[in-house]
C-alpha positions in Angstrom: 83.3 71.9 -1.2 85.5 68.9 -1.0 87.0 67.8 2.3 90.2 67.1 0.5 90.9 70.5 -1.0 94.6 71.5 -0.6 95.6 68.2 0.9 98.5 66.0 -0.1 97.7 62.5 -1.4 98.9 61.0 1.9 96.8 63.4 4.0 93.7 62.8 1.8 94.1 59.0 2.3 94.4 59.4 6.0 91.4 61.8 6.2 89.2 59.4 4.2 90.3 56.5 6.3 89.2 58.4 9.4 85.8 59.4 7.8 85.1 55.8 6.8 86.2 54.4 10.2 83.9 56.8 12.0 80.9 55.0 10.3 82.0 51.6 11.6 83.7 50.5 8.4 86.0 47.7 9.3 87.9 47.9 6.0 88.3 51.7 6.1 92.1 51.7 5.4 91.8 49.4 2.3 88.7 51.2 1.0 90.4 54.6 1.4 93.5 53.4 -0.5 91.4 52.0 -3.3 89.2 55.1 -3.7 92.2 57.5 -3.6 93.9 55.3 -6.2 90.8 55.3 -8.4 90.3 59.1 -8.1 93.9 59.8 -9.1 94.5 56.9 -11.5 97.4 55.6 -9.4 98.3 52.1 -8.1 99.8 51.6 -4.6 103.3 52.2 -5.8 102.3 55.4 -7.6 100.5 56.7 -4.4 103.6 56.0 -2.3 105.9 57.8 -4.8 103.5 60.8 -5.0 102.4 60.9 -1.4 103.5 64.5 -0.8 101.9 65.9 -3.9 98.9 68.2 -3.4 95.7 67.1 -5.0 94.4 69.3 -7.9 90.9 70.8 -7.6 89.5 68.2 -10.0 91.1 65.3 -8.1 89.8 66.6 -4.8 86.3 66.9 -6.2 86.4 63.5 -7.8 87.6 61.9 -4.6 84.9 63.7 -2.6 82.3 62.2 -5.0 83.7 58.7 -4.6 83.9 59.1 -0.8 80.3 60.2 -0.5 79.1 57.2 -2.5 81.1 54.9 -0.1 79.8 56.7 3.0 76.3 56.2 1.7 76.8 52.4 1.7 77.8 51.7 -1.9 80.3 48.9 -2.1 83.8 49.8 -3.2 83.6 47.1 -6.0 80.5 48.9 -7.4 82.2 52.3 -7.3 85.3 50.9 -9.0 83.3 48.7 -11.4 85.7 45.8 -10.7 86.0 42.9 -8.3 88.7 40.3 -8.2 87.6 36.7 -8.2 90.0 33.7 -8.5 92.7 36.2 -9.3 90.7 37.6 -12.2 89.7 41.3 -12.1 86.1 41.0 -13.2 84.2 44.0 -14.6 80.8 44.5 -12.9 77.5 46.2 -13.9 74.3 47.0 -12.2 72.9 43.7 -13.5 75.6 41.6 -11.9 76.1 40.4 -8.4 79.4 41.4 -6.8 81.3 38.0 -6.6 82.1 37.0 -3.0 85.2 35.0 -1.8 82.8 32.3 -0.5 81.8 31.5 -4.1 85.4 30.5 -4.9 84.5 27.4 -2.8 82.4 26.2 -5.7 85.4 26.5 -8.0 87.6 24.6 -5.5 85.1 21.7 -5.1 84.6 21.4 -8.8 88.3 21.2 -9.5 88.8 18.7 -6.6 86.2 16.4 -8.0 87.5 16.6 -11.6 91.0 15.8 -10.4 89.8 12.8 -8.4 88.1 11.6 -11.5 91.2 12.0 -13.6 89.2 14.4 -15.8 91.1 17.6 -15.3 92.9 17.5 -18.7 89.9 16.2 -20.8 88.0 18.4 -23.3 85.2 19.0 -20.8 81.9 20.7 -21.5 80.8 23.0 -18.7 77.7 25.1 -17.9 77.3 28.0 -15.3 73.6 28.7 -14.6 72.9 32.3 -13.7 76.4 33.3 -14.6 76.1 37.0 -13.8 79.6 38.5 -14.4 80.8 35.1 -15.5 82.9 34.6 -12.4 82.6 30.9 -11.8 82.6 29.9 -15.5 85.6 32.0 -16.3 87.6 30.8 -13.3 87.0 27.2 -14.4 87.9 27.9 -18.0 91.1 29.6 -16.8 92.0 26.4 -14.9 90.8 24.0 -17.6 92.5 25.0 -20.8 90.8 22.2 -22.9 87.3 22.9 -21.6 84.5 24.8 -23.3 81.7 26.4 -21.3 78.2 28.0 -21.5 77.0 30.7 -19.2 73.3 31.4 -18.9 71.4 34.3 -17.4 67.9 35.9 -17.8 69.6 39.3 -17.9 71.0 40.3 -21.3 72.9 43.2 -19.5 74.6 40.7 -17.2 75.6 38.5 -20.2 77.1 41.5 -22.0 79.3 42.1 -18.9 80.2 38.4 -18.8 81.1 38.5 -22.5 83.4 41.5 -21.8 85.1 39.7 -19.0 85.6 36.6 -21.2 87.2 38.8 -23.9 89.5 40.6 -21.6 90.9 37.3 -20.2 91.3 35.7 -23.7 88.5 33.2 -23.0 85.9 34.4 -25.5 86.6 31.6 -27.9 85.8 29.0 -25.3 82.8 30.7 -23.6 79.3 31.0 -25.0 76.6 33.0 -23.3 72.9 32.3 -23.6 69.8 34.2 -22.4 67.6 31.8 -20.6 66.3 30.7 -17.2 69.0 28.5 -15.6 69.4 25.5 -18.0 66.2 25.9 -19.9 68.0 26.9 -23.1 70.8 24.3 -23.0 71.3 21.0 -24.6 73.4 18.3 -22.9 75.4 16.4 -22.2 77.6 18.3 -19.7 80.5 17.0 -17.7 80.1 19.8 -15.1 77.3 22.2 -14.2 77.8 24.9 -11.6 75.7 27.6 -10.1 75.5 30.3 -7.5 71.7 30.9 -7.6 69.6 33.4 -5.5 69.1 31.7 -2.1 68.0 34.5 0.3 64.5 34.0 1.7 62.2 36.7 0.5 61.4 37.8 4.0 65.1 38.2 4.8 65.9 40.6 2.0 65.0 43.7 4.0 67.4 42.8 6.8 70.4 42.4 4.5 73.4 44.8 4.8 72.9 48.0 2.8 75.8 47.1 0.5 73.9 44.0 -0.6 70.2 45.0 -0.3 70.5 48.3 -2.1 73.2 47.6 -4.6 73.0 43.9 -5.7 70.3 43.1 -8.3 67.3 41.7 -6.4 66.8 38.9 -8.9 70.3 37.6 -7.9 69.3 37.5 -4.2 65.7 36.5 -3.8 65.3 32.7 -3.5 61.6 32.7 -2.7 59.7 31.9 0.5 62.2 29.3 1.8 65.2 30.4 -0.3 65.1 27.1 -2.4 63.1 28.1 -5.4 66.1 28.3 -7.7 67.5 25.0 -6.6 64.2 23.2 -7.3 64.3 24.5 -10.9 68.0 24.1 -11.7 68.6 20.8 -10.1 65.7 19.2 -11.9 66.9 20.7 -15.2 70.6 19.8 -14.6 69.8 16.1 -13.8 68.7 15.6 -17.4 71.6 17.4 -18.9 74.5 15.7 -17.1 76.6 13.1 -18.8 77.2 9.8 -17.0 79.4 10.6 -14.0 78.7 14.3 -14.7 78.9 16.7 -11.7 76.6 19.4 -10.3 78.2 21.8 -7.9 76.1 24.7 -6.4 76.6 27.3 -3.7 74.4 27.1 -0.7 73.2 29.6 1.8 73.8 29.1 5.5 71.7 26.1 6.8 70.6 25.1 3.3 73.0 22.3 2.4 70.9 19.5 3.8 67.8 20.6 1.9 69.9 20.9 -1.3 71.3 17.4 -0.9 67.8 16.1 -0.5 66.7 17.9 -3.7 69.7 16.4 -5.6 68.8 12.9 -4.5 65.2 13.2 -5.4 66.4 14.2 -8.9 68.4 11.0 -9.1 71.8 12.4 -8.4 74.3 10.9 -5.9 75.9 13.3 -3.3 79.7 13.3 -3.5 80.4 13.7 0.2 80.0 16.4 2.8 79.6 20.0 1.4 82.8 22.0 1.2 82.9 24.7 3.9 84.0 28.3 3.3 86.6 30.1 5.5 83.9 30.8 8.1 83.1 27.1 8.4 79.7 27.4 6.7 78.9 24.4 4.3 79.0 26.3 1.0 79.6 24.1 -2.0 77.1 21.2 -2.4 77.9 18.6 -5.0 76.5 15.5 -6.6 77.0 13.3 -9.7 74.8 11.5 -12.1 75.8 7.8 -11.8 75.9 5.7 -14.9 72.7 3.7 -15.4 
């Protein structure tokens, strides 16, 4: 039987908040609001207006189902099938990583470098390696109206989701998706290549939070023995695909930026300064360019 049977919308929201908080959930109030809204098909304004209405039996059962999924550790974004990134509500699937706010640092660094180069309004050619939901590529295309981009992934299911996202934002005519391993199926030159590759050390996967370990695709997490396998592959591939002065910007895991800088230099790329830190102060976006020969 549902815990929410016979309750008003407001009472159900408060009850769910309490249940989530009791499990140590530090976003219990927000999660409860989002789940109640999803179960009832209401936005925040709708919930406020209908706060005193009693849930129907079907609504109560639906909310109970969503609540149990969240209490079992499934992320709200997975339950809702949507996660906002760079202001864009991205559809998700089982094959895609849930985009994190930290990854917006990659978009920020790329745009900063393009502005510094005076290239922001040029008809740029972009590539996003391991695009997943298309988050980074679509954010950049949203900001760069004259650019065209390619998103690659080894998962056809992920690319289908990315294609859906491109279509819903009106970007499908400027985004092409290709099934391949990082840049192996691409032909240069590119003005900008970006990537958020898997960078968790294999031995650390088991200790990740349940929300990540049990619900994000393992291929999007596991970076091999030292967490750097993906960088070795994509940096070497990218170096040969960048145009003169072309940029490579990648997301780094905690403590990895120095190693990634070194890999970029070995590949003949020139670092563009200190990595850009995320809001927690962790060096997150590592960048380099191919200098003209």
